[in-house]
C-alpha positions, 0 to 999 in steps of 0.5 A: 622753223616748222611753225614758220613754215606752217604759218606761210603755208596756211596764210592764204587759207587764213586770209580767205577765212578772214575775208569770209568772216568779214563778208558774213559780218557785213551781211548780218549788219545789212540784214539786221539794219532796222533803219534801212528796212524802214527807209525801204518801206518809206520809199515803197509808199512813195512809189505807190503814191506816185503810181510807179508800182501797182497795189499788188506789187506794193502789197508783196514788197510791203509784206516782205519788209514787214516780215524783215522788221518783225524778224529784226525785232525778234532778234533784238529781243532774243539778245536783250538789246531792246 
């Protein structure tokens, strides 16, 4: 009976923990999405080519995206998945 009561009382906390884990997992997937970063780079080049962003803005965003790609590559290498 005590275990059943504990389960009932802890269910909301366990639910919140599960939701937090799911959010973290999705954030990690998005952060480590190499193809997504490459798509963003392609879009960035298109914006520069069409004059929709300045050279300075392009360089700033390009540097951020290249840094993300390098971090993703290092992560995969450290896990031996490349």
